[in-house]
DSSP file (Angstrom, degrees, kcal/mol; ACC not computed):
  #  RESIDUE AA STRUCTURE BP1 BP2  ACC     N-H-->O    O-->H-N    N-H-->O    O-->H-N    TCO  KAPPA ALPHA  PHI   PSI    X-CA   Y-CA   Z-CA
    1    1 A X              0   0    0      0, 0.0     2,-0.8     0, 0.0     0, 0.0   0.000 360.0 360.0 360.0 138.8   91.0  159.7   11.8
    2    2 A X        -     0   0    0      2,-0.0     2,-0.3     0, 0.0     0, 0.0  -0.782 360.0-165.8 -89.6 111.9   90.5  162.0    8.8
    3    3 A X        -     0   0    0     -2,-0.8     2,-0.4    79,-0.1    80,-0.0  -0.767  13.5-132.4-100.8 145.4   88.6  160.0    6.2
    4    4 A X        -     0   0    0     -2,-0.3     2,-0.0     1,-0.1    -2,-0.0  -0.755  27.4-109.6 -92.3 139.4   88.2  161.1    2.6
    5    5 A X        -     0   0    0     -2,-0.4     2,-0.4    79,-0.1    79,-0.1  -0.358  35.3-153.6 -61.8 148.2   84.8  161.1    0.9
    6    6 A X        -     0   0    0     74,-0.2     2,-0.1    73,-0.1    -1,-0.0  -0.991   6.9-130.2-131.7 137.2   84.5  158.3   -1.7
    7    7 A X     >  -     0   0    0     -2,-0.4     4,-2.8     1,-0.1     5,-0.2  -0.391  25.4-113.8 -81.1 160.8   82.2  158.2   -4.7
    8    8 A X  H  > S+     0   0    0      1,-0.2     4,-2.3     2,-0.2     5,-0.2   0.900 119.4  50.2 -59.7 -41.0   80.0  155.3   -5.6
    9    9 A X  H  > S+     0   0    0      2,-0.2     4,-2.3     1,-0.2    -1,-0.2   0.914 111.6  48.1 -64.6 -42.4   82.1  154.7   -8.7
   10   10 A X  H  > S+     0   0    0      2,-0.2     4,-2.8     1,-0.2    -2,-0.2   0.913 112.5  47.9 -64.3 -42.6   85.3  154.7   -6.7
   11   11 A X  H  X S+     0   0    0     -4,-2.8     4,-2.6     2,-0.2     5,-0.2   0.900 111.9  50.1 -67.7 -38.5   83.9  152.4   -4.0
   12   12 A X  H  X S+     0   0    0     -4,-2.3     4,-2.4    -5,-0.2    -1,-0.2   0.923 113.4  45.8 -63.3 -43.4   82.6  150.0   -6.6
   13   13 A X  H  X S+     0   0    0     -4,-2.3     4,-2.7     2,-0.2    -2,-0.2   0.915 112.8  50.5 -65.1 -44.2   86.0  150.0   -8.4
   14   14 A X  H  X S+     0   0    0     -4,-2.8     4,-2.5     1,-0.2    -2,-0.2   0.930 112.9  45.7 -59.5 -48.3   87.9  149.6   -5.1
   15   15 A X  H  X S+     0   0    0     -4,-2.6     4,-3.0     2,-0.2     5,-0.3   0.905 113.4  49.4 -64.3 -42.5   85.7  146.6   -4.0
   16   16 A X  H  X S+     0   0    0     -4,-2.4     4,-2.6    -5,-0.2     5,-0.2   0.928 112.2  47.7 -64.8 -43.6   86.0  144.9   -7.4
   17   17 A X  H  X S+     0   0    0     -4,-2.7     4,-2.7     2,-0.2    -2,-0.2   0.945 115.1  46.1 -59.5 -48.2   89.8  145.3   -7.5
   18   18 A X  H  X S+     0   0    0     -4,-2.5     4,-2.7    -5,-0.2     5,-0.2   0.948 115.1  45.2 -60.6 -51.6   90.1  144.0   -4.0
   19   19 A X  H  X S+     0   0    0     -4,-3.0     4,-2.7     1,-0.2     5,-0.3   0.892 114.2  49.4 -63.3 -39.7   87.7  141.0   -4.5
   20   20 A X  H  X S+     0   0    0     -4,-2.6     4,-2.6    -5,-0.3     5,-0.2   0.933 112.5  47.6 -63.6 -45.1   89.3  140.1   -7.8
   21   21 A X  H  X S+     0   0    0     -4,-2.7     4,-2.5    -5,-0.2    -2,-0.2   0.935 115.3  44.4 -62.0 -46.8   92.8  140.3   -6.4
   22   22 A X  H  X S+     0   0    0     -4,-2.7     4,-2.6     2,-0.2    -2,-0.2   0.932 115.7  46.9 -65.2 -45.7   91.9  138.1   -3.4
   23   23 A X  H  X S+     0   0    0     -4,-2.7     4,-2.1    -5,-0.2    -1,-0.2   0.898 113.5  48.5 -63.9 -40.2   89.9  135.6   -5.4
   24   24 A X  H  X S+     0   0    0     -4,-2.6     4,-2.3    -5,-0.3    -1,-0.2   0.917 112.2  48.3 -66.7 -43.0   92.7  135.3   -8.0
   25   25 A X  H  X S+     0   0    0     -4,-2.5     4,-2.8    -5,-0.2    -2,-0.2   0.920 110.7  52.0 -61.9 -42.7   95.3  134.8   -5.3
   26   26 A X  H  < S+     0   0    0     -4,-2.6    -2,-0.2     1,-0.2    -1,-0.2   0.905 112.6  45.5 -59.4 -41.8   93.1  132.2   -3.6
   27   27 A X  H  < S+     0   0    0     -4,-2.1    -1,-0.2    -5,-0.2    -2,-0.2   0.871 121.2  37.2 -68.3 -38.5   92.8  130.4   -6.9
   28   28 A X  H  < S+     0   0    0     -4,-2.3     2,-0.4    -5,-0.1    -2,-0.2   0.746  97.4  85.0 -91.3 -26.1   96.5  130.6   -7.8
   29   29 A X     <  -     0   0    0     -4,-2.8     2,-0.2    -5,-0.2    -4,-0.0  -0.629  55.3-160.5 -88.2 130.4   98.4  130.1   -4.5
   30   30 A X     >  -     0   0    0     -2,-0.4     4,-2.6     1,-0.1     5,-0.2  -0.487  43.7 -89.9 -90.0 176.0   99.2  126.8   -3.0
   31   31 A X  H  > S+     0   0    0      1,-0.2     4,-2.2     2,-0.2     5,-0.2   0.899 125.5  46.1 -54.4 -47.6  100.1  126.5    0.6
   32   32 A X  H  > S+     0   0    0      1,-0.2     4,-1.9     2,-0.2    -1,-0.2   0.884 113.4  47.8 -69.2 -37.9  103.8  127.1    0.2
   33   33 A X  H  > S+     0   0    0      2,-0.2     4,-2.7     1,-0.2    -1,-0.2   0.892 109.7  54.8 -68.5 -37.9  103.4  130.1   -2.1
   34   34 A X  H  X S+     0   0    0     -4,-2.6     4,-2.5     1,-0.2     5,-0.2   0.941 108.0  49.3 -57.2 -48.3  100.9  131.6    0.3
   35   35 A X  H  X>S+     0   0    0     -4,-2.2     5,-2.3     1,-0.2     4,-1.0   0.902 111.9  48.9 -59.3 -41.5  103.4  131.3    3.1
   36   36 A X  H  <5S+     0   0    0     -4,-1.9     3,-0.3     3,-0.2    -1,-0.2   0.924 111.7  48.3 -63.7 -44.9  106.0  133.0    1.0
   37   37 A X  H  <5S+     0   0    0     -4,-2.7    -2,-0.2     1,-0.2    -1,-0.2   0.908 117.8  39.5 -64.4 -43.5  103.8  135.8   -0.1
   38   38 A X  H  <5S-     0   0    0     -4,-2.5    -1,-0.2    -5,-0.2    -2,-0.2   0.520 112.8-116.6 -89.7  -4.6  102.6  136.6    3.4
   39   39 A X  T  <5 +     0   0    0     -4,-1.0     2,-0.4    -3,-0.3    -3,-0.2   0.854  66.6 131.1  78.9  35.4  106.0  136.1    5.0
   40   40 A X      < -     0   0    0     -5,-2.3     2,-0.3    -6,-0.2    -1,-0.3  -0.946  58.7-115.8-119.2 146.3  105.4  133.2    7.3
   41   41 A X        -     0   0    0     -2,-0.4    12,-0.2     1,-0.1    -5,-0.0  -0.590  14.0-146.2 -75.5 133.2  107.5  130.0    7.6
   42   42 A X        -     0   0    0     -2,-0.3    12,-0.2   -10,-0.1    11,-0.2   0.739  37.2-153.2 -71.9 -19.9  105.6  126.9    6.5
   43   43 A X        -     0   0    0      6,-0.1     2,-0.2     7,-0.1    -1,-0.1   0.095  26.8 -53.9  72.1 170.4  107.5  124.9    9.1
   44   44 A X  S >  S-     0   0    0      1,-0.1     3,-1.9     2,-0.0     6,-0.5  -0.487  71.0 -81.7 -80.3 153.5  108.3  121.2    9.1
   45   45 A X  T 3  S+     0   0    0      1,-0.3    -1,-0.1    -2,-0.2     3,-0.1  -0.277 117.1  12.9 -54.7 137.7  105.6  118.6    8.7
   46   46 A X  T 3  S+     0   0    0      1,-0.2    -1,-0.3    -3,-0.1     2,-0.2   0.636 100.6 128.4  67.7  17.6  103.8  117.9   12.0
   47   47 A X  S <> S-     0   0    0     -3,-1.9     4,-1.9     1,-0.1    -1,-0.2  -0.608  72.6-116.2 -98.0 163.4  105.4  121.0   13.7
   48   48 A X  H  > S+     0   0    0     -2,-0.2     4,-2.4     1,-0.2     5,-0.1   0.869 117.2  55.3 -61.0 -38.5  103.6  123.7   15.6
   49   49 A X  H  > S+     0   0    0      2,-0.2     4,-2.9     1,-0.2     5,-0.2   0.896 105.4  51.4 -64.3 -39.8  104.7  126.2   12.9
   50   50 A X  H  > S+     0   0    0     -6,-0.5     4,-2.8     2,-0.2     5,-0.2   0.911 110.0  50.0 -63.1 -41.8  103.1  124.1   10.2
   51   51 A X  H  X S+     0   0    0     -4,-1.9     4,-2.2     2,-0.2    -2,-0.2   0.920 112.2  47.5 -61.9 -43.0   99.9  124.0   12.1
   52   52 A X  H  X S+     0   0    0     -4,-2.4     4,-2.0     2,-0.2    -2,-0.2   0.942 114.3  46.0 -62.0 -48.8  100.0  127.8   12.5
   53   53 A X  H  X S+     0   0    0     -4,-2.9     4,-2.3     1,-0.2    -2,-0.2   0.904 113.1  49.5 -62.7 -42.5  100.8  128.4    8.9
   54   54 A X  H  X S+     0   0    0     -4,-2.8     4,-2.6    -5,-0.2    -1,-0.2   0.885 108.0  54.0 -65.9 -37.0   98.1  125.9    7.7
   55   55 A X  H  X S+     0   0    0     -4,-2.2     4,-2.6     2,-0.2    -1,-0.2   0.903 109.2  48.8 -62.9 -40.6   95.5  127.6   10.0
   56   56 A X  H  X S+     0   0    0     -4,-2.0     4,-2.3     2,-0.2    -2,-0.2   0.900 111.0  50.0 -65.1 -40.4   96.3  131.0    8.4
   57   57 A X  H  X S+     0   0    0     -4,-2.3     4,-2.1     2,-0.2    -2,-0.2   0.908 111.6  48.6 -62.5 -42.1   96.0  129.4    4.9
   58   58 A X  H  X S+     0   0    0     -4,-2.6     4,-2.6     2,-0.2    -2,-0.2   0.910 110.2  51.1 -63.7 -43.7   92.6  128.0    6.0
   59   59 A X  H  X S+     0   0    0     -4,-2.6     4,-2.8     2,-0.2    -2,-0.2   0.894 108.8  51.9 -61.1 -40.9   91.5  131.4    7.3
   60   60 A X  H  X S+     0   0    0     -4,-2.3     4,-2.4     2,-0.2    -1,-0.2   0.922 110.6  48.4 -60.2 -45.3   92.5  133.0    4.0
   61   61 A X  H  X S+     0   0    0     -4,-2.1     4,-2.2     2,-0.2    -2,-0.2   0.927 113.6  46.3 -61.3 -46.1   90.4  130.4    2.2
   62   62 A X  H  X S+     0   0    0     -4,-2.6     4,-2.4     1,-0.2    -2,-0.2   0.889 111.9  51.0 -65.3 -40.1   87.4  130.9    4.4
   63   63 A X  H  X S+     0   0    0     -4,-2.8     4,-2.6     2,-0.2    -1,-0.2   0.897 109.4  51.0 -64.4 -40.4   87.7  134.7    4.2
   64   64 A X  H  X S+     0   0    0     -4,-2.4     4,-2.3     2,-0.2    -2,-0.2   0.922 111.2  47.9 -61.9 -44.3   87.8  134.5    0.4
   65   65 A X  H  X S+     0   0    0     -4,-2.2     4,-2.2     2,-0.2    -2,-0.2   0.901 111.4  50.6 -62.4 -41.3   84.7  132.4    0.4
   66   66 A X  H  X S+     0   0    0     -4,-2.4     4,-2.6     2,-0.2    -2,-0.2   0.918 109.8  50.0 -64.3 -43.7   82.9  134.8    2.8
   67   67 A X  H  X S+     0   0    0     -4,-2.6     4,-2.3     1,-0.2    -1,-0.2   0.919 112.5  47.4 -59.9 -44.0   83.8  137.8    0.6
   68   68 A X  H  < S+     0   0    0     -4,-2.3    -1,-0.2     1,-0.2    -2,-0.2   0.860 111.4  51.2 -66.3 -35.5   82.5  136.0   -2.5
   69   69 A X  H  < S+     0   0    0     -4,-2.2    -2,-0.2     1,-0.2    -1,-0.2   0.905 110.0  49.1 -68.7 -41.9   79.3  135.0   -0.6
   70   70 A X  H  < S-     0   0    0     -4,-2.6     4,-0.5    -5,-0.2    -2,-0.2   0.932 104.0-149.9 -61.3 -45.8   78.7  138.5    0.5
   71   71 A X     X  -     0   0    0     -4,-2.3     4,-1.8    -5,-0.2     3,-0.2   0.047  26.0 -79.3  88.2 159.6   79.1  139.9   -2.9
   72   72 A X  H  > S+     0   0    0      1,-0.2     4,-2.8     2,-0.2     5,-0.2   0.797 121.9  62.1 -68.9 -29.6   80.4  143.2   -4.2
   73   73 A X  H  > S+     0   0    0      2,-0.2     4,-2.0     1,-0.2    -1,-0.2   0.928 107.7  43.2 -63.3 -43.9   77.1  145.1   -3.6
   74   74 A X  H  > S+     0   0    0     -4,-0.5     4,-2.0    -3,-0.2    -1,-0.2   0.921 116.2  47.6 -65.9 -43.8   77.2  144.5    0.1
   75   75 A X  H  X S+     0   0    0     -4,-1.8     4,-2.3     1,-0.2    -2,-0.2   0.891 110.2  52.3 -65.9 -38.5   80.9  145.3    0.4
   76   76 A X  H  X S+     0   0    0     -4,-2.8     4,-2.8     1,-0.2     5,-0.2   0.917 108.4  51.5 -61.9 -43.9   80.5  148.5   -1.7
   77   77 A X  H  X S+     0   0    0     -4,-2.0     4,-2.3    -5,-0.2    -1,-0.2   0.906 110.4  48.8 -60.8 -41.3   77.7  149.6    0.7
   78   78 A X  H  X S+     0   0    0     -4,-2.0     4,-2.1     2,-0.2    -1,-0.2   0.909 112.3  47.8 -65.3 -42.6   79.9  149.0    3.7
   79   79 A X  H  X S+     0   0    0     -4,-2.3     4,-2.4     2,-0.2     5,-0.2   0.933 112.8  48.4 -64.2 -46.0   82.9  150.9    2.1
   80   80 A X  H  X S+     0   0    0     -4,-2.8     4,-2.3     1,-0.2    -2,-0.2   0.904 110.7  51.2 -61.8 -41.5   80.7  153.8    1.1
   81   81 A X  H  < S+     0   0    0     -4,-2.3     4,-0.4    -5,-0.2    -1,-0.2   0.915 110.8  48.8 -62.0 -42.9   79.1  154.0    4.6
   82   82 A X  H >< S+     0   0    0     -4,-2.1     3,-0.6     1,-0.2    -2,-0.2   0.934 119.2  36.6 -63.0 -47.7   82.5  154.1    6.3
   83   83 A X  H 3< S+     0   0    0     -4,-2.4    -1,-0.2     1,-0.2    -2,-0.2   0.735 118.1  48.9 -80.3 -22.0   83.9  156.8    4.0
   84   84 A X  T 3<        0   0    0     -4,-2.3    -1,-0.2    -5,-0.2    -2,-0.2   0.197 360.0 360.0-108.9  17.9   80.8  158.9    3.6
   85   85 A X    <         0   0    0     -3,-0.6    -1,-0.2    -4,-0.4    -2,-0.1   0.490 360.0 360.0 -73.2 360.0   79.6  159.3    7.2
């Protein structure tokens, strides 16, 4: 794959935009809106589909928490390393 070099300023901006968008969506979306946005059916209560959709919502929540725990400095370093090898 052909990767483009990325500057420190660009990587910082990219990471901040991404983290802000994900954190804001996490804060604002309820389960049903999350399903609508990502294109999965929420299913009927107590159905297999509801369990699947809820598991995805839970994973989204956990991923958001993990990104926030890592922080933008770590994520920026990973992005820069990937693009600038």
